[in-house]
Each structure stands twice: as C-alpha cells, then as structure tokens.
C-alpha positions in Angstrom: -25.8 -8.2 -19.3 -26.4 -6.6 -15.9 -25.7 -3.0 -15.2 -22.6 -3.9 -13.3 -21.3 -6.0 -16.1 -22.1 -3.2 -18.6 -20.1 -0.8 -16.5 -17.1 -3.0 -16.3 -17.2 -3.6 -20.0 -17.3 0.1 -20.6 -14.1 0.9 -18.8 -11.1 2.0 -20.8 -8.0 1.6 -18.5 -5.6 2.6 -21.3 -7.3 6.0 -21.6 -7.0 6.6 -17.9 -3.3 5.7 -18.0 -2.8 8.1 -21.0 -4.4 10.9 -19.1 -2.2 10.3 -16.1 0.9 10.5 -18.4 -0.4 13.6 -20.1 -0.6 15.4 -16.7 3.2 14.9 -16.4 3.8 17.5 -19.1 2.9 20.4 -16.9 5.8 21.4 -14.7 7.4 24.4 -13.0 10.8 22.9 -12.9 11.8 21.7 -16.3 14.2 19.0 -14.9 12.3 17.7 -11.8 8.6 18.6 -12.5 6.4 20.0 -9.7 2.9 21.2 -10.1 2.4 23.2 -6.8 -0.5 25.3 -5.6 -1.1 28.5 -7.5 1.7 27.8 -10.0 1.5 28.3 -13.7 1.8 24.5 -14.1 -1.1 23.9 -11.8 -3.2 26.4 -13.7 -2.4 24.9 -17.1 -3.2 21.4 -15.8 -6.5 22.6 -14.6 -7.3 24.1 -17.9 -6.4 20.9 -19.6 -8.6 18.9 -17.2 -11.5 21.3 -17.8 -11.3 20.8 -21.5 -11.0 17.0 -21.0 -14.1 17.0 -18.8 -16.0 18.9 -21.5 -14.9 16.5 -24.3 -15.8 13.6 -22.1 -19.4 14.8 -22.0 -19.7 15.8 -18.3 -22.3 18.5 -17.6 -21.9 21.8 -15.8 -18.2 21.7 -16.2 -16.7 24.7 -14.3 -13.8 26.2 -12.3 -14.4 27.0 -8.7 -12.0 29.8 -7.7 -10.3 29.4 -4.4 -7.6 31.5 -2.6 -4.4 29.8 -1.6 -0.8 30.7 -0.9 1.0 29.7 -4.1 4.5 28.5 -4.9 6.7 28.6 -8.0 9.8 26.4 -7.9 11.7 26.8 -11.1 15.2 25.6 -10.3 17.8 24.9 -7.7 21.2 24.0 -9.1 24.2 23.7 -6.7 27.8 23.4 -8.0 31.2 22.9 -6.4 34.7 21.7 -7.1 35.5 18.2 -5.9 38.9 17.1 -4.5 40.2 16.7 -8.0 39.1 20.2 -8.9 36.4 18.9 -11.2 33.1 20.8 -11.3 30.2 18.9 -9.8 26.6 20.0 -10.5 23.7 18.9 -8.3 19.9 19.2 -8.9 18.2 20.1 -5.6 14.6 19.6 -4.7 12.8 22.3 -2.7 10.2 23.1 -0.1 7.6 25.9 -0.1 9.9 28.7 0.9 11.5 31.9 -0.6 15.0 31.7 -2.0 15.8 33.6 -5.3 19.4 34.2 -6.5 20.6 36.5 -9.3 22.1 33.7 -11.3 24.7 31.5 -9.6 25.7 33.0 -6.2 28.5 31.9 -4.0 27.8 30.5 -0.5 29.5 28.5 2.2 27.8 25.1 3.0 28.2 23.9 6.6 27.4 20.4 7.8 25.3 20.4 10.9 24.5 16.7 11.6 20.8 16.3 12.3 20.2 20.1 12.6 19.2 20.2 16.3 20.3 23.1 18.5 23.3 21.2 19.9 24.6 20.5 16.4 25.4 24.2 16.1 27.8 24.3 19.0 31.0 26.1 18.0 29.6 26.7 14.5 29.0 30.1 13.0 26.5 29.6 10.2 25.5 33.3 9.7 24.8 33.9 6.0 25.7 30.3 5.2 23.7 27.3 3.9 23.6 24.4 6.3 23.4 20.7 5.3 21.4 18.5 7.7 20.4 14.8 7.7 16.8 14.1 8.7 14.3 11.3 9.1 10.8 13.0 8.8 8.9 9.8 9.2 10.5 8.6 12.5 12.0 11.7 14.1 10.9 15.2 13.3 9.3 17.2 10.5 11.3 19.4 8.2 10.1 22.7 9.7 12.0 22.2 13.0 15.6 21.9 11.7 14.8 24.5 9.0 13.6 27.1 11.5 16.5 26.2 13.9 18.9 27.0 11.0 17.0 30.3 10.4 17.2 31.2 14.0 21.0 30.6 13.9 21.3 33.0 11.0 21.6 30.5 8.1 20.5 31.6 4.6 18.9 28.1 4.0 19.0 24.5 5.0 19.5 21.5 2.6 17.9 18.4 3.9 19.1 14.9 3.2 16.8 12.0 3.9 18.6 9.3 5.9 15.5 7.2 6.6 11.8 7.4 6.6 11.1 8.7 3.1 12.8 8.5 -0.3 14.5 5.2 0.5 14.1 3.7 -3.0 17.5 4.8 -4.1 20.4 6.9 -2.9 19.7 9.3 -5.7 16.2 10.0 -4.5 15.1 13.5 -3.6 12.1 14.0 -1.3 9.5 16.7 -0.9 6.9 17.3 1.8 4.8 20.3 3.0 7.1 22.7 4.9 4.7 23.6 7.8 6.8 26.7 8.4 7.4 30.3 7.3 8.6 31.1 3.8 11.5 33.2 5.1 13.2 30.0 6.5 14.4 28.6 3.2 14.8 24.9 2.6 16.0 22.6 -0.2 16.5 18.8 -0.5 19.5 16.8 -1.7 19.9 13.1 -2.4 21.9 11.0 -0.1 24.3 10.1 -2.9 25.0 13.7 -3.7 25.4 14.6 0.0 28.0 11.9 0.6 30.0 13.3 -2.4 29.7 16.8 -1.0 30.6 15.8 2.5 33.7 14.1 1.2 35.0 17.5 0.0 34.4 19.5 3.3 37.4 21.3 4.7 38.7 20.9 8.3 36.0 23.2 9.6 33.3 21.1 8.0 32.6 23.6 5.2 32.8 23.9 1.5 32.3 26.8 -1.0 29.5 26.3 -3.5 27.4 28.2 -6.0 23.6 28.0 -6.0 21.4 29.2 -8.8 17.8 29.0 -7.4 14.3 30.3 -7.8 11.8 29.3 -5.2 9.0 31.8 -4.5 6.0 31.8 -2.2 3.1 33.9 -3.4 0.6 35.0 -0.8 -3.1 34.9 -1.4 -3.4 33.9 -5.1 -6.1 32.3 -7.0 -6.3 28.7 -8.1 -9.1 26.5 -9.2 -10.9 23.3 -8.4 -12.2 21.8 -11.6 -15.7 20.2 -11.6 -18.1 18.4 -13.9 -21.3 16.5 -13.3 -23.4 13.5 -14.4 -26.9 14.8 -13.6 -29.1 12.6 -11.6 -32.8 12.4 -11.2 -32.3 14.5 -8.1 -30.3 17.6 -8.4 -30.5 18.5 -4.7 -28.9 15.2 -3.5 -25.4 14.5 -4.6 -22.4 12.1 -4.4 -18.9 13.6 -4.7 -15.8 12.0 -6.3 -12.5 13.7 -5.7 -8.8 13.5 -6.4 -6.1 16.2 -6.5 -4.1 17.4 -9.5 -1.2 19.3 -7.9 1.9 17.3 -7.4 5.5 17.0 -6.4 7.9 15.9 -9.2 5.9 14.2 -12.0 3.2 12.9 -9.6 2.3 9.9 -11.7 0.9 7.9 -8.8 0.3 10.9 -6.5 -2.1 11.8 -7.8 -2.3 11.8 -11.6 -3.6 8.2 -11.7 -6.3 9.2 -9.2 -7.6 12.1 -11.2 -7.5 9.9 -14.3 -9.4 7.1 -12.6 -12.0 9.4 -11.3 -12.6 10.6 -14.9 -12.3 7.0 -16.2 -15.3 6.1 -14.0 -17.2 9.1 -15.4 -16.2 8.0 -19.0 -17.7 4.5 -18.5 -21.0 5.8 -17.1 -21.3 8.4 -19.9 -20.6 5.7 -22.5 -23.4 3.6 -21.0 -25.8 6.5 -21.0 -26.4 5.9 -17.4 -28.5 8.3 -15.3 -27.9 8.0 -11.6 -30.5 8.7 -8.9 -28.4 11.5 -7.5 -26.2 14.1 -9.2 -22.6 12.9 -9.3 -20.0 15.6 -8.9 -16.4 14.9 -10.2 -13.9 17.3 -8.6 -10.2 17.6 -9.5 -8.9 19.4 -6.4 -6.0 21.9 -6.4 -3.6 22.6 -3.6 -3.7 19.3 -1.8 0.0 18.8 -1.1 0.4 22.4 0.3 -1.5 25.6 -0.1 -1.1 27.8 3.0 2.1 29.3 4.3 3.3 29.1 7.9 0.6 26.6 9.2 0.9 23.2 10.7 -2.2 22.3 8.7 -0.9 23.5 5.4 -2.1 20.7 3.1 -5.6 19.8 1.8 -6.1 23.5 1.1 -8.1 23.1 -2.1 -10.5 20.6 -0.6 -11.0 22.6 2.6 -11.7 25.7 0.6 -14.2 23.9 -1.7 -16.4 22.5 1.1 -16.1 25.2 3.7 -15.9 28.4 1.5 -17.2 27.7 -2.0 -19.9 25.1 -1.2 -20.7 25.0 2.5 -24.3 24.2 1.4 -23.1 20.7 0.3 -23.3 19.5 3.9 -26.7 18.0 4.2 -27.0 17.4 0.4 -23.9 15.3 -0.4 -24.3 11.8 1.0 -20.8 10.7 0.4 -17.3 11.5 -1.1 -15.2 8.9 -2.8 -11.7 10.4 -2.6 -8.9 8.7 -4.5 -5.1 8.6 -3.9 -2.4 6.5 -5.7 -4.9 3.9 -7.1 -2.4 2.4 -9.6 -0.1 0.8 -7.2 -0.5 -2.5 -5.3 0.2 -2.7 -1.6 0.2 -6.5 -1.5 -2.4 -9.2 -1.5 -4.9 -7.3 0.6 -6.6 -4.1 -0.6 -8.2 -1.5 1.7 -10.9 1.1 2.0 -10.6 3.7 4.8 -13.8 5.5 5.6 -15.6 7.3 8.4 -16.9 5.1 11.2 -20.5 5.6 10.0 -20.0 4.0 6.5 -17.9 1.0 7.6 -20.9 -1.4 7.8 -22.3 -0.2 4.5 -19.0 -0.8 2.7 -18.4 -4.1 4.3 -21.9 -5.4 3.4 -21.7 -4.0 -0.1 -18.4 -5.7 -0.8 -20.0 -9.1 -0.2 -22.7 -8.3 -2.7 -20.4 -7.3 -5.6 -19.8 -9.5 -8.6 -16.3 -11.0 -9.1 -13.8 -8.3 -10.1 -10.6 -8.5 -12.1 -8.0 -10.4 -10.1 -5.6 -8.2 -8.2 -6.0 -8.8 -4.5 -6.4 -12.5 -3.6 -7.1 -11.6 0.1 -9.9 -9.3 -0.8 -10.6 -5.8 0.6 -10.4 -4.7 4.2 -12.6 -1.8 5.4 -11.1 0.3 8.2 -12.0 3.4 10.1 -11.6 6.2 10.9 -10.2 8.3 8.1 -6.8 10.0 8.6 -5.5 13.5 8.0 -3.2 12.4 5.1 -5.7 13.2 2.3 -8.6 15.4 1.2 -11.3 13.1 2.6 -10.6 14.4 6.1 -11.3 18.0 5.1 -14.5 16.8 3.3 -15.7 14.7 6.3 -15.4 17.4 8.9 -17.5 19.7 6.7 -20.3 17.2 7.2 -19.9 14.9 4.1 -19.3 11.2 5.0 -16.1 10.3 3.1 -13.8 7.4 2.2 -10.4 6.9 0.4 -8.8 3.9 -1.1 -6.2 2.7 1.3 -2.9 4.0 -0.1 -0.5 4.3 2.9 -0.2 0.7 4.0 2.6 -0.5 1.7 6.3 0.2 1.2 5.7 2.9 -1.4 5.4 5.5 1.3 8.9 5.0 2.5 10.5 4.3 -0.9 9.0 6.2 -3.8 6.4 8.6 -2.3 7.1 12.3 -3.0 10.3 11.6 -4.9 11.3 11.7 -8.6 10.8 7.9 -8.6 7.0 8.3 -8.4 6.7 7.3 -12.1 5.0 4.7 -14.2 7.8 2.2 -13.5 5.7 1.4 -10.4 2.5 1.2 -12.4 0.3 -1.9 -11.7 -2.4 -2.3 -14.3 -4.2 -5.0 -12.5 -4.6 -2.9 -9.4 -5.7 0.1 -11.5 -8.3 -1.9 -13.3 -9.6 -3.4 -10.1 -10.0 0.0 -8.5 -11.8 1.4 -11.6 -14.2 -1.6 -11.2 -14.6 -1.5 -7.5 -15.3 2.2 -7.0 -17.7 2.4 -9.9 -19.7 -0.4 -8.5 -19.6 1.0 -4.9 -20.7 4.4 -6.4 -23.8 2.7 -8.0 -24.7 1.0 -4.7 -24.5 4.1 -2.6 -26.5 6.0 -5.3 -29.3 3.5 -4.9 -29.8 4.1 -1.2 -33.0 5.8 -0.3 -31.4 7.0 3.0 -27.7 7.6 3.5 -26.6 4.3 5.2 -25.0 5.9 8.2 -24.4 3.6 11.2 -23.5 5.7 14.2 -23.3 2.7 16.5 -19.7 2.2 15.5 -18.8 5.8 16.6 -20.3 5.4 20.1 -18.7 2.0 20.5 -15.3 3.4 19.6 -15.9 6.4 21.9 -16.6 3.9 24.8 -13.5 1.9 23.9 -11.3 5.0 23.9 -12.1 5.7 27.6 -9.5 4.7 30.2 -12.1 4.1 32.9 -9.8 3.7 35.8 -7.9 6.8 35.0 -11.1 8.8 34.5 -12.4 7.6 37.8 -9.2 8.6 39.6 -9.6 12.1 38.1 -13.0 12.4 39.6 -14.8 12.5 36.2 -18.4 11.2 35.5 -17.0 8.4 33.4 -19.6 5.8 34.5 -22.5 8.2 33.5 -20.8 8.8 30.2 -20.4 5.0 29.5 -24.1 4.5 30.3 -25.0 7.4 28.0 -22.8 6.1 25.2 -24.3 2.7 25.6 -27.8 4.1 25.4 -27.0 6.2 22.3 -25.3 3.2 20.7 -28.5 1.1 21.1 -30.6 3.9 19.5 -28.0 4.2 16.7 -28.3 0.4 16.0 -32.1 0.7 15.8 -31.7 3.6 13.4 -29.4 1.7 11.2 -31.7 -1.3 11.2 -34.5 0.9 10.0 -32.3 2.6 7.3 -31.3 -0.9 6.1 -34.9 -2.1 5.8 -36.0 1.1 4.1 -33.2 0.9 1.6 -33.8 -2.8 0.9 -37.5 -2.0 0.3 -36.6 0.8 -2.1 -38.8 3.2 -0.3 -38.2 6.8 -1.5 -40.1 9.7 -0.2 -39.8 13.3 1.1 -39.9 11.8 4.6 -36.8 9.9 3.7 -35.1 13.2 2.8 -36.2 14.8 6.1 -34.9 11.9 8.2 -31.6 11.9 6.2 -31.1 15.6 6.9 -31.2 14.9 10.6 -28.8 12.0 10.2 -26.3 14.2 8.3 -26.7 16.8 11.0 -25.7 14.1 13.5 -22.7 13.2 11.3 -21.6 16.8 11.2 -22.0 17.1 15.0 -19.9 13.9 15.5 -17.2 15.4 13.4 -17.3 18.7 15.3 -17.6 17.3 18.8 -15.7 14.0 18.7 -12.9 14.4 16.3 -9.7 15.8 17.8 -6.1 15.6 16.7 -2.8 14.8 18.4 0.4 16.8 17.8 1.3 14.1 15.2 -2.0 14.7 13.4 -3.6 11.4 14.4 -7.4 11.3 14.9 -8.5 10.8 18.5 -11.5 11.3 20.7 -11.5 14.5 22.9 -10.4 12.9 26.2 -7.6 10.8 24.7 -5.0 13.6 24.8 -5.3 14.1 28.6 -5.4 10.4 29.1 -2.2 10.0 27.2 -0.5 12.8 29.0 -1.5 11.4 32.4 -0.3 8.0 31.5 3.2 9.2 30.6 3.4 11.8 33.4 2.9 9.0 35.9 5.6 6.9 34.2 8.0 9.9 34.4 7.2 10.5 38.1 7.6 6.8 39.0 11.0 6.7 37.2 12.3 9.8 39.1 11.0 8.4 42.5 12.9 5.2 42.3 15.6 4.6 44.9 18.0 5.1 42.1 16.2 7.6 39.9 16.0 6.6 36.2 16.2 9.9 34.3 16.4 8.2 31.0 13.1 6.4 31.6 11.6 9.7 32.6 12.9 11.3 29.4 11.3 8.6 27.3 8.0 9.2 29.1 8.1 13.0 28.7 8.9 12.5 25.0 5.4 11.2 24.6 3.5 14.2 26.1 2.0 16.6 23.6 4.9 17.9 21.4 7.5 17.9 24.1 9.7 15.5 22.0 10.9 18.7 20.3 12.0 20.2 23.6 14.8 17.7 23.6 16.3 18.7 20.3 15.5 22.3 19.5 15.8 25.7 21.0 13.0 27.2 23.1 12.2 29.7 20.4 11.8 27.0 17.8 9.7 24.9 20.1 7.4 27.7 21.2 7.0 29.1 17.7 5.6 25.8 16.4 3.5 25.4 19.5 2.0 28.9 19.4 1.1 28.8 15.7 -1.3 26.0 16.5 -2.8 27.5 19.7 -2.7 31.2 18.8 -3.1 31.9 15.1 -5.9 33.2 12.9 -8.4 30.4 12.6 -8.6 30.7 8.8 -4.9 29.7 8.6 -5.5 26.6 10.7 -8.0 25.2 8.2 -9.0 21.6 9.1 -6.9 21.6 12.3 -8.8 24.5 13.8 -9.9 23.8 17.4 -8.8 20.1 17.2 -6.0 20.5 19.7 -7.5 22.0 22.8 -5.0 21.6 25.6 -1.2 21.8 25.7 1.4 21.1 28.3 4.6 23.1 27.8 7.4 21.1 29.6 10.3 22.8 27.8 11.9 24.4 31.0 11.3 21.2 33.0 13.0 19.1 30.3 16.0 21.4 30.2 16.3 21.3 34.0 16.1 17.5 34.1 18.7 17.1 31.3 21.1 19.5 33.0 20.8 17.6 36.3 21.2 14.3 34.4 24.4 15.4 32.7 25.8 16.6 36.0 25.1 13.3 37.6 22.6 14.7 40.1 20.2 12.3 41.9 17.8 14.7 43.6 14.8 15.4 41.4 12.4 16.5 44.2 11.6 19.9 42.5 11.0 18.3 39.2 8.8 15.6 40.7 6.7 18.3 42.5 6.3 20.2 39.2 5.2 17.1 37.4 2.7 16.4 40.1 1.2 19.8 39.6 1.0 19.1 35.9 -0.8 15.8 36.7 -3.5 17.8 38.7 -3.9 20.2 35.7 -4.3 17.3 33.3 -6.9 15.7 35.6 -8.8 19.0 35.4 -8.6 18.8 31.6 -9.8 15.2 31.6 -12.8 16.1 33.8 -13.7 18.9 31.5 -13.3 16.6 28.5 -15.6 14.0 30.0 -18.3 16.7 30.7 -17.9 17.9 27.1 -18.4 14.4 25.8 -21.5 14.0 28.0 -23.1 17.2 26.6 -22.1 16.4 23.1 -23.5 12.8 23.3 -26.8 14.0 24.8 -27.3 16.3 21.8 -26.6 13.6 19.4 -28.9 11.2 21.2 -31.8 13.6 20.9 -31.3 14.0 17.2 -31.0 10.2 16.7 -34.2 9.7 18.6 -35.9 12.2 16.4 -34.5 10.5 13.2 -35.6 7.1 14.6 -39.2 8.3 15.0 -39.3 9.6 11.4 -37.8 6.4 10.1 -40.3 4.3 12.1 -43.2 6.4 10.6 -41.8 5.7 7.1 -41.8 2.0 7.8 -45.3 2.0 9.1 -46.6 3.8 6.0 -44.8 1.4 3.6 
C-alpha cells in the first residue's frame, strides 16, 4: 500500500461529520444559533476544539489571543396584531449593531421601499423602525440603507432580502457583515414575514409592534485562534491549514465542516504515524465573518490578526496555506481550487499526478487564480504566505442557503466531503515534499501585462511600452527560476542553499502582494493601474453620451455608475455616501486591516451626479458645464494612470533584481548537484 493509499484508508469521514454537528450546539441565540466574534458561544466552541485537538494527538496545542470587536446577539422577537386581531410573533435575524430593549418595547414600523434617500420623502421616521427591501448581491450592501435610516432618525432598520441572498425559501433570514457603525441598528426579516406584516400596514404605511431584542457590540475584547501541530523534521519551515469556527446561524457548511475536515486530515496522518518534512500547523480561526466595527474591511479579522500581529515571523517560514470553506457541498460536476497566481502551475501539475480519488466530480478539478477577498486566504496571502482555498462560491448555494438558517446538514454531500478530505491531504503531502516552494511568478507578470490597456496608457502619456518590456523581461527570468525550482524538486535536492533561495522567493511573493494587489470598491482584486483605466473608460463613455446631438443622460448615468463607488451617489444622501467613502480613505490603518492602502485614488462625483439628475428630470439638454467638469476629471485620472504606471515600473524592477538573485542561487544548487 502506498503512502497515498494508506492516507485515504485512514480517513474517517463520519468522525468529521460528527464534529461539524457538535459545533452547532454552541449558540448565542437559542432559537437561531450564531457564534459571532468575541461571544460566549465562540469562546466555548474554541475551548471544545482545543480539547478535541489534544485528544486527537496534535502537538503544541494552544490558544493564540487576539483582539477583536465582539458581538452578542441573544434575541430579537417582534410581535404585532394582524387584521383579525391575532398576535403574530416573528423571529428576526440581526447584524453587528447595538440594540437592547428592556423586555418587549413598543415601536412604530414604517415601510420605506428600498431604503434609499428618496424613499423617505414625506415620511417622518424619527424614533421609529423602518422596513426596507434589499438585494445585497446585485444592488448595495446593508450598511448604506441602514445608515440612511439612522441619518433620518430611525431607531433601526429591518432588512428583507428580495433577491441576491437567502433565496432558498421565503422563510429564509439572512446575515452578512454590517460594514457600518454599531449605533446604526439593523435586523433581518424573512420575505414571508414581511409580506404578512406589510398586509397589516395602515394608510400611512405604518404598524405598531413590540420588539424584545438584545444585540450588543463589545469593543476591543479577546478571542482566540486555536492551533495544533504535527511536528515535521524541520521546525523552522511550515505549512498552514486553516478554517474558521465562528458562524451565523448553525454554520454547518460555513464553516463547521471545514474545521472538521481540517482536523479530519490531521486525524488520518496521526493515525498513520506520519512525520512530514515540515511542521504542519492546524489553525481554527476566530472572527472570520466579522470582527471589527465600522470598517469596510470588517471580516477575516481573526486570520489577519494571526498573521500580522501574533505571528508576523511566519512570512518567510510558511510555504503555503490550505484554507477551507464549505467543503461538504457540491457545486456541480466540476470542482475548483482557487490559489495565488504563483501556485497555479504547481497545483495543476500535482492534480495530474494524483491517484484516482473517490468519485464526486466527473469533470475534474479546475485551478484558478487569483484568490478573492471572500475568505481568510486573502489575509494570509498578503502577509507573505502563498495561499489557496477550495472553490466554494461558484454554485447556487451562495444565493440560496448561504448565511441563512437553511445552512444545515440537509445540504450535506458526503461524496464531495470525502473527495475533499482525500484531495487536500494528498496535495498537502506533495507540497510538503518540495525542497523549494514551487512558486511560478511568470503567471503574475503575464497577468500584469494583460491587465494593461495599452492604447489608453499611451494616450495618458505613460511609459507603458517600457513597462511591457520590463514585464516581459521579468516574466522570462521568472520562467527560468521556476524551471530550476522544478528540476531541484524533482531531484529531491535539499540543502541550506535551497532555504536561502526560498527566502528570496518568499520575499518576492510578499513584494508582489504589497505592490501589485489592489482592490476595487466592490472588493475585487486588481492590479494598481486598473482602477484609473476603468474610470477613464467610463468617463469617456459618459462624455460621449452627453455630447451627442440629442444628449443621452441615461447612458451617461449608466457610465458614471461604474466609476469608483459613485453608484451610491444615485441612491443615498451625500452624508451617507461620504461617510462610507471617508472611512476607507481616512481611517486609522489598524481598522482597515487587509484593505489598508489597497484603494489609492477616488473620484467623488456626488455633486456632479446630483446636477445631472436635476437637469435630466427638468428636461434640460445643455450639459456643457457637466461635460467640462468630466473632462477635468479625465485629466486627473490620466495623472493617476501615469503615476500608477511609474509605480508598476519601480515595483517590477525591484522584483526583477530579487528574482535574478534567486536564479543565480538556484543555478549554483543545480551545478553542485
């Protein structure tokens, strides 16, 4: 029996399932569940996992203390009399905000449509609770209508999902990170309950209700990441496995099954008596769903704290992170791995070398890059640790069951769960055997080149041709480096010289994360110049639309909607728009976590949008002033683009020098062996 076969035979999928179910017992809300950051339920779950790791036989089991903003959500029960005078009681979900009543208190609920500024026309909501219908996936995030309600004087907002999330059933509640201040309170209600409530509204669109609620945000509290190890022959070189143990509702898929699978992998290797080359660290992360108040980047707090605050020295020592999310569901016939660009080739090659696994995905496994901001692997990667995650966001689960009370074992797929246990244990063994971290930077520089709009850059006066040549040169060196790494790993060469070369390579990886990884206002990963390119593209569309013989204001609106976060200028007050702009651009860097410095430029078009909309509604056809302003904005964006291209030049030159140094070291290793 091969080592791979022995590993597969040692797996106990039922034990993993049972652990995932056991985690459901810990809850802050006895009816709905919830295990949020810093809560008693999260703490108790962490204590259970620590004991479980010890019983499993992991070494150096410990709790790493981290500081987060915590949340306790104990209850939110709304009651009202229906048209027949019958009492109706509704369980509400909640968001990470403050709202505590003294028993059941009486409020007026006011229906406000989608909760935009215009929806409050002729409505006095002071001291009342507003009911709004939202689609967070396709329209806007919860913090905007919630803060709009707060600005209008409302006590709280109750959100109803009318699309995007929680579409499995009309009874579904939904929860997400609030990305806003605790004083702007928010709850969630199912579509079914909202329709019943709306049917009882009076002629003013209001109804009297009682609400018995306890939702408390606790600033700067302690929580714990729970760690255990399988010691390797090398203690100074590590591989990390991670999954988070906080949750909304019962969290069976998200992320109980991931924590259980991570420990199921550990269980199998311990049962085998397997000693890896490198020390394997198994980390159950706290505070992934949310962990810092009033920040756009309020999730992945536990992972960020672990790699930036508790163990910054891991960068340069940890050669990879296997992060797990929702591994017990199937997204169809094709499975996926999402990783950093640098590990894409390694995973693709390794998949071809694996033995046959339990049937679950007839179309195989697709490797894609880069990683996204949805999960902890992003925080880990930007710290300097190459990372990956099982692809979990591709299927319908995200729009149906995700972050709802329907995330339960009813959606459990044992075949997929077994497959993922097998797959990631085998990939772990293969990565562990590599003498040098198999980082291929060629993909990074190829993608950087592809991201350039050459014609637009040329028109801006930037040195785009020089950058393309430099990227091409650096890509060639990166290819040579990877070829040498591949040959050294195939030969099984292991020496101190390998470690020195690897340190340089991991330094390049960290530099690529620091220099090349930027975010859009929708949290998508982009290269530095792409924001200005996007803005210029849509600015020119808007100008062309307004310059037509018959100006097309609607086409201009559609274009302006795509520039930075100006979509919100169309729906919400200036105070709301600027508050959620400023807290990205002008806030203590510690509270920006993994988003710090990743949005560099911003174009505030709020006043211009308001002007255009006023003229449009008045039937005006003269947009000369607005066109002139947009043309000034174009020149400013061209300046940004030129700066971004220069920044890319300088950053790439630094990475080229490091890659050349690593290449020489790797060449020397080859010559000596």
